[in-house]
VOPAGU-2260 file (C-alpha; in pm, 1 decimal, decimal comma):
REM VOPAGU-2260
SITE   aa  ch    i         X         Y         Z
SITE  UNK   A    0   14176,0    5046,2    7847,8
SITE  UNK   A    1   14052,0    5063,9    8202,8
SITE  UNK   A    2   14372,1    4933,8    8327,6
SITE  UNK   A    3   14571,4    5220,3    8136,1
SITE  UNK   A    4   14334,6    5428,3    8226,6
SITE  UNK   A    5   14336,5    5345,2    8645,5
SITE  UNK   A    6   14744,1    5336,9    8623,2
SITE  UNK   A    7   14721,9    5697,0    8477,8
SITE  UNK   A    8   14476,8    5801,9    8818,5
SITE  UNK   A    9   14715,5    5625,6    9069,5
SITE  UNK   A   10   15048,8    5811,6    8877,2
SITE  UNK   A   11   14875,0    6104,0    8918,8
SITE  UNK   A   12   14737,0    6104,7    9264,1
SITE  UNK   A   13   15101,1    5991,8    9346,8
SITE  UNK   A   14   15184,5    6345,0    9195,7
SITE  UNK   A   15   15006,1    6531,7    9400,0
SITE  UNK   A   16   15098,2    6399,0    9716,1
SITE  UNK   A   17   15427,2    6433,4    9630,8
SITE  UNK   A   18   15369,2    6830,8    9535,2
SITE  UNK   A   19   15140,6    6821,6    9882,6
SITE  UNK   A   20   15463,8    6687,5   10079,3
SITE  UNK   A   21   15644,2    6935,2    9863,7
SITE  UNK   A   22   15424,1    7197,5   10006,3
SITE  UNK   A   23   15451,7    7108,1   10367,6
SITE  UNK   A   24   15819,7    7128,1   10401,8
SITE  UNK   A   25   15857,9    7465,0   10249,4
SITE  UNK   A   26   15583,2    7564,7   10511,2
SITE  UNK   A   27   15808,4    7419,9   10784,8
SITE  UNK   A   28   16083,4    7556,2   10652,7
SITE  UNK   A   29   15906,0    7895,4   10641,2
SITE  UNK   A   30   15802,0    7866,9   10992,3
SITE  UNK   A   31   16173,6    7768,6   11093,0
SITE  UNK   A   32   16346,6    8055,4   10897,1
SITE  UNK   A   33   16129,7    8337,6   10914,7
SITE  UNK   A   34   16124,2    8377,4   11279,0
SITE  UNK   A   35   16533,5    8375,4   11303,1
SITE  UNK   A   36   16476,5    8695,5   11032,5
SITE  UNK   A   37   16409,7    8940,8   11303,0
SITE  UNK   A   38   16613,1    8801,1   11581,6
SITE  UNK   A   39   16830,1    9111,6   11667,6
SITE  UNK   A   40   17194,7    9136,5   11599,3
SITE  UNK   A   41   17477,8    9020,6   11763,4
SITE  UNK   A   42   17618,3    9375,5   11836,1
SITE  UNK   A   43   17311,9    9489,4   11915,2
SITE  UNK   A   44   17343,3    9795,2   11686,1
SITE  UNK   A   45   17122,2    9756,4   11398,2
SITE  UNK   A   46   16870,1    9450,3   11370,2
SITE  UNK   A   47   16872,3    9371,2   11014,8
SITE  UNK   A   48   16590,3    9358,7   10766,5
SITE  UNK   A   49   16375,0    9079,8   10627,5
SITE  UNK   A   50   16538,7    9060,0   10301,6
SITE  UNK   A   51   16921,9    9031,7   10457,8
SITE  UNK   A   52   16842,6    8786,8   10717,8
SITE  UNK   A   53   16692,0    8557,9   10405,5
SITE  UNK   A   54   17002,1    8630,1   10216,5
SITE  UNK   A   55   17214,9    8533,2   10475,4
SITE  UNK   A   56   16971,7    8192,4   10474,8
SITE  UNK   A   57   17031,8    8136,0   10122,0
SITE  UNK   A   58   17414,6    8133,8   10153,7
SITE  UNK   A   59   17438,4    7924,9   10428,2
SITE  UNK   A   60   17216,7    7652,8   10264,8
SITE  UNK   A   61   17454,5    7699,1    9948,8
SITE  UNK   A   62   17718,6    7627,2   10161,3
SITE  UNK   A   63   17602,4    7355,0   10343,0
SITE  UNK   A   64   17480,1    7182,7   10019,1
SITE  UNK   A   65   17884,5    7228,0    9870,9
SITE  UNK   A   66   18007,4    7076,2   10188,1
SITE  UNK   A   67   17786,3    6771,3   10147,2
SITE  UNK   A   68   17924,4    6739,8    9817,4
SITE  UNK   A   69   18285,5    6779,9    9902,3
SITE  UNK   A   70   18251,3    7127,0    9798,9
SITE  UNK   A   71   18348,6    7513,0    9886,0
SITE  UNK   A   72   18245,4    7813,0    9794,7
SITE  UNK   A   73   18591,7    7934,8    9778,4
SITE  UNK   A   74   18646,7    7750,0    9427,3
SITE  UNK   A   75   18350,3    7888,9    9316,1
SITE  UNK   A   76   18435,5    8133,2    8922,6
SITE  UNK   A   77   18068,2    8230,6    8839,3
SITE  UNK   A   78   17743,1    8308,5    8970,6
SITE  UNK   A   79   17448,7    8359,7    8775,7
SITE  UNK   A   80   17030,1    8409,2    8861,4
SITE  UNK   A   81   16699,3    8476,1    8641,7
SITE  UNK   A   82   16747,2    8818,2    8766,6
SITE  UNK   A   83   16522,0    8847,1    9085,0
SITE  UNK   A   84   16604,5    9096,3    9273,3
SITE  UNK   A   85   16716,7    8923,2    9591,2
SITE  UNK   A   86   16912,1    8751,0    9381,8
SITE  UNK   A   87   17122,0    9043,7    9194,6
SITE  UNK   A   88   17089,6    9366,3    9452,2
SITE  UNK   A   89   17444,8    9508,5    9517,1
SITE  UNK   A   90   17460,6    9565,4    9864,4
SITE  UNK   A   91   17202,1    9307,8   10021,7
SITE  UNK   A   92   17167,9    9029,3    9763,7
SITE  UNK   A   93   17316,4    8703,8    9747,4
SITE  UNK   A   94   17508,5    8807,4    9459,0
SITE  UNK   A   95   17687,3    9028,0    9675,2
SITE  UNK   A   96   17734,0    8837,1    9984,3
SITE  UNK   A   97   17893,3    8582,1    9774,4
SITE  UNK   A   98   18132,5    8819,4    9630,9
SITE  UNK   A   99   18222,6    8906,0    9975,1
SITE  UNK   A  100   18305,0    8569,0   10054,5
SITE  UNK   A  101   18474,6    8468,8    9737,6
SITE  UNK   A  102   18555,4    8799,8    9485,8
SITE  UNK   A  103   18639,7    8557,4    9226,9
SITE  UNK   A  104   18251,6    8389,4    9197,2
SITE  UNK   A  105   18227,9    8666,2    8890,0
SITE  UNK   A  106   17843,0    8749,0    8819,1
SITE  UNK   A  107   17698,1    8677,6    8495,4
SITE  UNK   A  108   17377,8    8737,2    8335,3
SITE  UNK   A  109   17171,0    8422,5    8300,9
SITE  UNK   A  110   17094,6    8403,1    7918,6
SITE  UNK   A  111   16786,1    8209,8    7931,3
SITE  UNK   A  112   16622,7    8474,3    8162,4
SITE  UNK   A  113   16343,7    8765,9    7925,5
SITE  UNK   A  114   16566,8    9049,0    7894,6
SITE  UNK   A  115   16274,9    9229,1    7763,6
SITE  UNK   A  116   16057,7    9159,7    8096,4
SITE  UNK   A  117   16370,2    9254,3    8296,8
SITE  UNK   A  118   16335,6    9596,3    8069,4
SITE  UNK   A  119   15972,5    9656,3    8137,0
SITE  UNK   A  120   16009,5    9580,0    8530,9
SITE  UNK   A  121   16285,0    9799,5    8554,7
SITE  UNK   A  122   16124,0   10108,5    8354,3
SITE  UNK   A  123   15834,4   10040,8    8609,4
SITE  UNK   A  124   16024,6   10185,8    8880,7
SITE  UNK   A  125   15892,5   10513,6    8662,9
SITE  UNK   A  126   15522,1   10585,0    8824,1
SITE  UNK   A  127   15403,2   10697,2    8473,3
SITE  UNK   A  128   15512,2   10399,3    8299,1
SITE  UNK   A  129   15426,0   10148,5    8554,0
SITE  UNK   A  130   15037,1   10325,0    8554,4
SITE  UNK   A  131   15065,1   10321,2    8181,6
SITE  UNK   A  132   15160,0    9927,7    8162,8
SITE  UNK   A  133   14864,4    9922,2    8423,5
SITE  UNK   A  134   14621,3   10043,6    8123,3
SITE  UNK   A  135   14758,7    9854,0    7868,7
SITE  UNK   A  136   14687,6    9555,5    8033,9
SITE  UNK   A  137   14354,8    9629,5    8075,4
SITE  UNK   A  138   14324,2    9762,3    7744,9
SITE  UNK   A  139   14374,6    9448,0    7611,7
SITE  UNK   A  140   14160,7    9201,8    7810,9
SITE  UNK   A  141   13840,8    9449,8    7766,0
SITE  UNK   A  142   13910,9    9430,7    7410,4
SITE  UNK   A  143   13989,3    9081,5    7417,3
SITE  UNK   A  144   13752,8    8913,9    7660,7
SITE  UNK   A  145   13508,2    8732,2    7394,3
SITE  UNK   A  146   13566,8    8609,5    7085,2
SITE  UNK   A  147   13272,5    8875,7    6985,0
SITE  UNK   A  148   13487,9    9150,3    7089,9
SITE  UNK   A  149   13824,7    8964,0    6920,0
SITE  UNK   A  150   13596,8    8914,9    6613,9
SITE  UNK   A  151   13467,8    9276,3    6609,9
SITE  UNK   A  152   13868,6    9433,5    6684,2
SITE  UNK   A  153   13960,8    9210,4    6338,8
SITE  UNK   A  154   13678,9    9308,1    6118,6
SITE  UNK   A  155   13715,4    9715,5    6272,4
SITE  UNK   A  156   14130,6    9717,0    6165,0
SITE  UNK   A  157   14018,7    9520,9    5817,1
SITE  UNK   A  158   13753,1    9756,9    5721,2
SITE  UNK   A  159   14057,8   10044,0    5778,5
SITE  UNK   A  160   14299,0    9869,6    5621,4
SITE  UNK   A  161   14090,1    9844,4    5257,7
SITE  UNK   A  162   14013,9   10156,7    5330,7
SITE  UNK   A  163   14363,9   10256,0    5354,4
SITE  UNK   A  164   14522,6   10021,7    5023,2
SITE  UNK   A  165   14184,1   10185,7    4787,9
SITE  UNK   A  166   14316,4   10504,5    4884,6
SITE  UNK   A  167   14651,0   10428,9    4814,6
SITE  UNK   A  168   14834,3   10548,7    5110,1
SITE  UNK   A  169   14935,4   10243,0    5195,0
SITE  UNK   A  170   15064,1    9904,0    4931,8
SITE  UNK   A  171   14978,8    9554,5    4961,2
SITE  UNK   A  172   15272,3    9277,6    4979,1
SITE  UNK   A  173   15360,1    8926,7    5103,8
SITE  UNK   A  174   15307,1    8954,0    5526,7
SITE  UNK   A  175   15214,6    9325,2    5509,7
SITE  UNK   A  176   14849,4    9410,4    5649,1
SITE  UNK   A  177   14740,0    9145,8    5762,8
SITE  UNK   A  178   14461,5    9050,4    5993,6
SITE  UNK   A  179   14602,7    9062,3    6380,7
SITE  UNK   A  180   14475,8    9124,6    6699,9
SITE  UNK   A  181   14604,1    9267,5    6992,4
SITE  UNK   A  182   14872,3    9017,6    7206,3
SITE  UNK   A  183   14848,9    8971,8    7557,3
SITE  UNK   A  184   15146,3    9128,7    7766,2
SITE  UNK   A  185   15251,9    8845,0    7973,8
SITE  UNK   A  186   15519,6    8794,9    8247,8
SITE  UNK   A  187   15634,8    8467,1    8112,6
SITE  UNK   A  188   15662,3    8482,0    7754,8
SITE  UNK   A  189   15957,4    8659,9    7568,8
SITE  UNK   A  190   15868,4    8971,6    7379,6
SITE  UNK   A  191   15484,1    9012,7    7436,8
SITE  UNK   A  192   15469,6    9311,3    7589,5
SITE  UNK   A  193   15714,9    9488,7    7250,8
SITE  UNK   A  194   15448,7    9316,7    7032,2
SITE  UNK   A  195   15162,2    9467,8    7227,0
SITE  UNK   A  196   15288,6    9788,8    7186,9
SITE  UNK   A  197   15418,9    9775,3    6822,1
SITE  UNK   A  198   15040,7    9625,3    6763,4
SITE  UNK   A  199   14832,3    9907,3    6994,6
SITE  UNK   A  200   15006,5   10197,9    6813,7
SITE  UNK   A  201   14923,8   10028,4    6451,3
SITE  UNK   A  202   14594,4    9948,0    6535,2
SITE  UNK   A  203   14503,2   10272,2    6721,9
SITE  UNK   A  204   14161,3   10376,6    6561,6
SITE  UNK   A  205   14037,8    9988,1    6555,4
SITE  UNK   A  206   14118,8    9979,8    6947,8
SITE  UNK   A  207   13924,7   10316,6    7013,0
SITE  UNK   A  208   13672,3   10184,8    6760,1
SITE  UNK   A  209   13584,9    9890,1    6972,7
SITE  UNK   A  210   13640,4   10041,2    7339,8
SITE  UNK   A  211   13353,6   10258,6    7106,9
SITE  UNK   A  212   13118,3    9934,5    7060,5
SITE  UNK   A  213   13158,1    9851,9    7454,2
SITE  UNK   A  214   13120,6   10172,5    7612,0
SITE  UNK   A  215   12794,7   10193,6    7389,2
SITE  UNK   A  216   12661,1    9794,4    7366,3
SITE  UNK   A  217   12822,1    9665,8    7704,5
SITE  UNK   A  218   12556,2    9492,4    7931,6
SITE  UNK   A  219   12690,3    9618,5    8212,8
SITE  UNK   A  220   12778,2    9947,8    8384,3
SITE  UNK   A  221   13094,1    9858,5    8482,6
SITE  UNK   A  222   13241,9    9745,3    8116,2
SITE  UNK   A  223   13112,7   10038,9    8001,0
SITE  UNK   A  224   13257,6   10298,7    8208,4
SITE  UNK   A  225   13584,4   10088,0    8188,7
SITE  UNK   A  226   13557,9   10181,2    7832,4
SITE  UNK   A  227   13539,7   10530,9    7835,8
SITE  UNK   A  228   13794,6   10580,5    8097,3
SITE  UNK   A  229   13974,5   10434,3    7888,6
SITE  UNK   A  230   13914,6   10547,1    7568,4
SITE  UNK   A  231   13948,0   10876,6    7777,4
SITE  UNK   A  232   14337,3   10785,8    7867,5
SITE  UNK   A  233   14434,9   10710,8    7561,2
SITE  UNK   A  234   14362,6   11039,4    7397,3
SITE  UNK   A  235   14573,0   11161,3    7690,3
SITE  UNK   A  236   14923,4   11273,4    7574,4
SITE  UNK   A  237   15100,5   11135,3    7847,2
SITE  UNK   A  238   15016,7   10797,2    7754,4
SITE  UNK   A  239   15116,1   10820,6    7417,3
SITE  UNK   A  240   15405,5   10996,3    7510,1
SITE  UNK   A  241   15483,3   10682,1    7741,4
SITE  UNK   A  242   15393,7   10452,5    7493,0
SITE  UNK   A  243   15652,1   10564,5    7231,5
SITE  UNK   A  244   15930,4   10609,4    7486,9
SITE  UNK   A  245   15855,3   10211,5    7595,6
SITE  UNK   A  246   15822,4   10109,3    7260,8
SITE  UNK   A  247   16179,4   10239,2    7134,2
SITE  UNK   A  248   16348,2   10133,4    7421,1
SITE  UNK   A  249   16261,1    9796,5    7392,7
SITE  UNK   A  250   16339,9    9799,5    6970,3
SITE  UNK   A  251   16622,5    9890,7    7093,1
SITE  UNK   A  252   16737,8    9575,6    7331,8
SITE  UNK   A  253   16471,8    9308,6    7097,5
SITE  UNK   A  254   16804,7    9195,4    6876,3
SITE  UNK   A  255   16981,3    9103,4    7162,7
SITE  UNK   A  256   16717,0    8948,4    7304,3
SITE  UNK   A  257   16659,4    8730,7    7052,1
SITE  UNK   A  258   17029,6    8635,7    7020,7
SITE  UNK   A  259   17057,6    8570,8    7432,9
SITE  UNK   A  260   16733,5    8332,1    7393,9
SITE  UNK   A  261   16862,8    8083,7    7119,9
SITE  UNK   A  262   16938,4    7737,5    7234,4
SITE  UNK   A  263   17305,0    7768,2    7046,8
SITE  UNK   A  264   17392,1    8083,0    7133,3
SITE  UNK   A  265   17688,2    8267,1    6937,5
SITE  UNK   A  266   17837,9    8479,5    7326,8
SITE  UNK   A  267   18081,1    8703,8    7064,6
SITE  UNK   A  268   17838,8    8767,7    6871,0
SITE  UNK   A  269   17616,4    8813,2    7230,7
SITE  UNK   A  270   17909,2    9033,1    7352,0
SITE  UNK   A  271   17877,9    9225,3    7063,8
SITE  UNK   A  272   17509,4    9318,6    7058,3
SITE  UNK   A  273   17594,0    9396,0    7418,3
SITE  UNK   A  274   17819,2    9662,7    7378,5
SITE  UNK   A  275   17608,9    9781,0    7046,4
SITE  UNK   A  276   17320,4    9846,7    7262,0
SITE  UNK   A  277   17491,1   10017,0    7557,2
SITE  UNK   A  278   17577,3   10296,2    7299,3
SITE  UNK   A  279   17254,1   10280,3    7136,0
SITE  UNK   A  280   17132,7   10334,1    7527,7
SITE  UNK   A  281   17370,7   10590,9    7584,3
SITE  UNK   A  282   17299,5   10751,8    7275,9
SITE  UNK   A  283   16956,5   10786,8    7275,6
SITE  UNK   A  284   16955,3   10976,4    7596,1
SITE  UNK   A  285   17160,3   11239,4    7454,3
SITE  UNK   A  286   16987,0   11246,0    7128,8
SITE  UNK   A  287   16652,2   11131,1    7232,8
SITE  UNK   A  288   16422,4   11310,4    7352,4
SITE  UNK   A  289   16356,3   11512,9    7026,8
SITE  UNK   A  290   16311,6   11174,1    6797,8
SITE  UNK   A  291   16056,9   11072,3    7057,2
SITE  UNK   A  292   15849,6   11416,3    7120,1
SITE  UNK   A  293   15880,4   11477,9    6691,0
SITE  UNK   A  294   15690,7   11132,4    6690,3
SITE  UNK   A  295   15461,2   11147,9    6953,7
SITE  UNK   A  296   15327,7   11507,3    6828,3
SITE  UNK   A  297   15299,8   11372,0    6495,4
SITE  UNK   A  298   15125,7   11076,2    6653,2
SITE  UNK   A  299   14887,7   11328,5    6833,8
SITE  UNK   A  300   14800,6   11505,2    6535,2
SITE  UNK   A  301   14705,4   11179,2    6290,4
SITE  UNK   A  302   14511,7   11082,7    6586,8
SITE  UNK   A  303   14330,6   11418,6    6645,3
SITE  UNK   A  304   14460,6   11382,4    7037,8
SITE  UNK   A  305   14540,9   11739,0    7201,4
SITE  UNK   A  306   14961,6   11824,0    7184,6
SITE  UNK   A  307   15043,1   11986,8    7525,2
SITE  UNK   A  308   15255,5   12354,4    7489,1
SITE  UNK   A  309   15602,0   12197,9    7659,2
SITE  UNK   A  310   15616,1   12565,5    7814,4
SITE  UNK   A  311   15300,3   12550,2    7999,1
SITE  UNK   A  312   15289,1   12492,8    8385,5
SITE  UNK   A  313   15097,9   12218,3    8594,6
SITE  UNK   A  314   15086,5   12111,6    8982,9
SITE  UNK   A  315   15332,1   11899,7    9105,7
SITE  UNK   A  316   15189,1   11548,7    9121,2
SITE  UNK   A  317   15255,4   11263,0    9362,8
SITE  UNK   A  318   15350,7   11497,1    9623,1
SITE  UNK   A  319   15041,5   11598,4    9859,8
SITE  UNK   A  320   15279,8   11876,3   10073,1
SITE  UNK   A  321   15429,8   12046,8    9756,5
SITE  UNK   A  322   15085,2   12061,1    9609,3
SITE  UNK   A  323   14891,9   12194,5    9849,7
SITE  UNK   A  324   15197,3   12480,3    9856,3
SITE  UNK   A  325   15100,8   12548,7    9458,9
SITE  UNK   A  326   15418,7   12467,8    9357,1
SITE  UNK   A  327   15409,3   12427,3    8953,7
SITE  UNK   A  328   15636,7   12293,3    8693,8
SITE  UNK   A  329   15642,4   12290,4    8326,2
SITE  UNK   A  330   15532,3   12020,7    8076,3
SITE  UNK   A  331   15871,8   12029,1    7938,8
SITE  UNK   A  332   16029,1   11932,9    8277,3
SITE  UNK   A  333   15794,9   11670,2    8369,7
SITE  UNK   A  334   15834,3   11463,2    8039,9
SITE  UNK   A  335   16160,8   11481,9    7997,0
SITE  UNK   A  336   16373,7   11462,8    8318,9
SITE  UNK   A  337   16054,6   11288,8    8492,0
SITE  UNK   A  338   15982,3   11035,7    8242,1
SITE  UNK   A  339   16189,8   11043,1    7953,3
SITE  UNK   A  340   16579,6   11092,1    8139,7
SITE  UNK   A  341   16445,7   10869,2    8465,0
SITE  UNK   A  342   16336,5   10538,8    8274,6
SITE  UNK   A  343   16641,8   10553,5    8005,3
SITE  UNK   A  344   16872,2   10616,0    8282,2
SITE  UNK   A  345   16720,1   10288,0    8475,9
SITE  UNK   A  346   16781,5   10097,3    8215,4
SITE  UNK   A  347   17089,4   10230,3    8108,7
SITE  UNK   A  348   17199,1   10115,5    8512,8
SITE  UNK   A  349   16991,8    9772,0    8494,0
SITE  UNK   A  350   17207,0    9689,1    8174,5
SITE  UNK   A  351   17543,5    9812,7    8303,4
SITE  UNK   A  352   17465,4    9611,9    8706,5
SITE  UNK   A  353   17359,6    9276,8    8415,9
SITE  UNK   A  354   17635,3    9325,8    8175,4
SITE  UNK   A  355   17936,7    9483,3    8309,8
SITE  UNK   A  356   18287,2    9487,4    8217,5
SITE  UNK   A  357   18457,7    9234,3    8384,7
SITE  UNK   A  358   18177,6    8964,2    8300,3
SITE  UNK   A  359   18128,5    9117,8    7960,3
SITE  UNK   A  360   18550,4    9085,5    7911,9
SITE  UNK   A  361   18518,8    8705,0    8120,6
SITE  UNK   A  362   18287,3    8547,1    7843,2
SITE  UNK   A  363   18475,1    8726,5    7561,7
SITE  UNK   A  364   18768,4    8552,2    7680,7
SITE  UNK   A  365   18604,5    8198,5    7767,8
SITE  UNK   A  366   18489,5    8210,8    7417,1
SITE  UNK   A  367   18782,2    8138,0    7253,9
SITE  UNK   A  368   18777,6    7801,8    7435,7
SITE  UNK   A  369   18475,8    7689,5    7262,5
SITE  UNK   A  370   18604,9    7399,6    7065,7
SITE  UNK   A  371   18384,5    7428,5    6763,2
SITE  UNK   A  372   18577,7    7372,7    6436,8
SITE  UNK   A  373   18914,8    7229,3    6640,8
SITE  UNK   A  374   18920,8    7543,6    6864,5
SITE  UNK   A  375   18910,8    7834,5    6551,8
SITE  UNK   A  376   18870,6    8096,1    6803,0
SITE  UNK   A  377   19145,8    7982,0    7037,7
SITE  UNK   A  378   19337,2    8352,1    7124,1
SITE  UNK   A  379   19671,2    8294,6    7358,0
SITE  UNK   A  380   19664,2    8701,8    7433,9
SITE  UNK   A  381   19291,9    8574,4    7601,8
SITE  UNK   A  382   19377,1    8350,1    7795,2
SITE  UNK   A  383   19650,7    8534,3    7945,8
SITE  UNK   A  384   19355,6    8753,7    8010,3
SITE  UNK   A  385   19197,7    8495,1    8194,3
SITE  UNK   A  386   19450,4    8404,5    8407,9
SITE  UNK   A  387   19485,7    8783,7    8528,8
SITE  UNK   A  388   19091,8    8776,2    8598,5
SITE  UNK   A  389   19178,2    8440,0    8823,0
SITE  UNK   A  390   19500,8    8481,5    8974,6
SITE  UNK   A  391   19473,7    8180,6    9262,1
SITE  UNK   A  392   19439,1    7903,6    8957,5
SITE  UNK   A  393   19764,1    8021,9    8765,0
SITE  UNK   A  394   20086,4    8051,0    8947,5
SITE  UNK   A  395   20193,8    8255,3    8634,5
SITE  UNK   A  396   20100,1    8424,1    8332,5
SITE  UNK   A  397   20340,7    8194,8    8125,8
SITE  UNK   A  398   20222,0    7887,7    8253,8
SITE  UNK   A  399   19830,2    7949,0    8174,5
SITE  UNK   A  400   19951,5    8022,9    7857,6
SITE  UNK   A  401   20156,0    7712,4    7808,2
SITE  UNK   A  402   19925,8    7429,4    7955,2
SITE  UNK   A  403   19604,1    7572,9    7827,2
SITE  UNK   A  404   19770,5    7620,3    7453,9
SITE  UNK   A  405   19927,8    7247,3    7507,7
SITE  UNK   A  406   19591,9    7137,3    7563,9
SITE  UNK   A  407   19407,6    7292,2    7321,8
SITE  UNK   A  408   19679,5    7232,5    7048,5
SITE  UNK   A  409   19652,4    6871,4    7128,1
SITE  UNK   A  410   19281,0    6839,0    7125,5
SITE  UNK   A  411   19278,5    6990,2    6706,2
SITE  UNK   A  412   19258,6    6779,9    6459,8
SITE  UNK   A  413   19577,2    6715,0    6227,5
SITE  UNK   A  414   19579,9    6906,0    5912,5
SITE  UNK   A  415   19530,9    6692,6    5617,7
């Protein structure tokens, strides 16, 4: 046992030394790369930005790696990343730089990346939604900071469910009314934001109750003050509006997120869900305003939260100059234009960037080469379209059709 323990310790030290060596290499590389990012351009007309220079360095590094293995960027036929902004930028990102070098290196969304985390990150481009998620994290952290508070929240929720069951307002059944707690929204776990919002809305009164307990019984004035501030925020119409808007949007993308996270992905099904999701988002933009407004107003009335008048005027926020001039807008403009339309448009634009018509068509064409069930999805017309997308690789459409069709038919099992 002692020998095994000593051996394990030795391996751990070796791993730590290797990690330190890697970190040192990264630091040295950063010292070499970053100063060059600030050098003026050769033409002298403009100084490239730090991000643009980093993208060029990344492209050079990839090109060098390809060359070491006898490969070339000109032969690249696809690219996909985890959604990082420096990868998918339309103008300065690595994606765009590679497309400038090789227009056939078509971008495909990385299915392994958590789509709902992307939705949340994009929606945070709206300051109201960004602020909303900050408050949600504070609520989850404060109510779940200790086992005692989590137990109190479960007990309050349990008592509420028992009362509703006794009054007949809800019914019992398998899988219904289970005791639960708020899910912590994490940036590394799929779907956690959606689950958090679902539970927050369903456990609303219980969360208010535990925050009230913290306000009265917390040992520190900071926690008492934070609890009071969060209660005030939850009783604010704007917070409730952001909650229902994001819950609805994440719900639209939920089915697609589930499919994209499967180990054995069905590309055809995924492409169909992408088209459905895009249509749902567009329909929601055109017709969803009244749906959200009715849901928010009903929720506020049920939880005794003041409902605002959409025709009332409010001071413009976020612009000190315009605020000093006394400029105002209506609540209707603030909620419909500055929140609803802006957030939905951000997400629609992101989905169009990630799942462009060319990329979805490309995946659909490639799916017909799936060898499962003896190439049961084989489709000659899709193969011809694939040849059109990559004209450099096929001398003629007929040649592509004959070549690929013969290869596929030759691999099929003989009929019995």
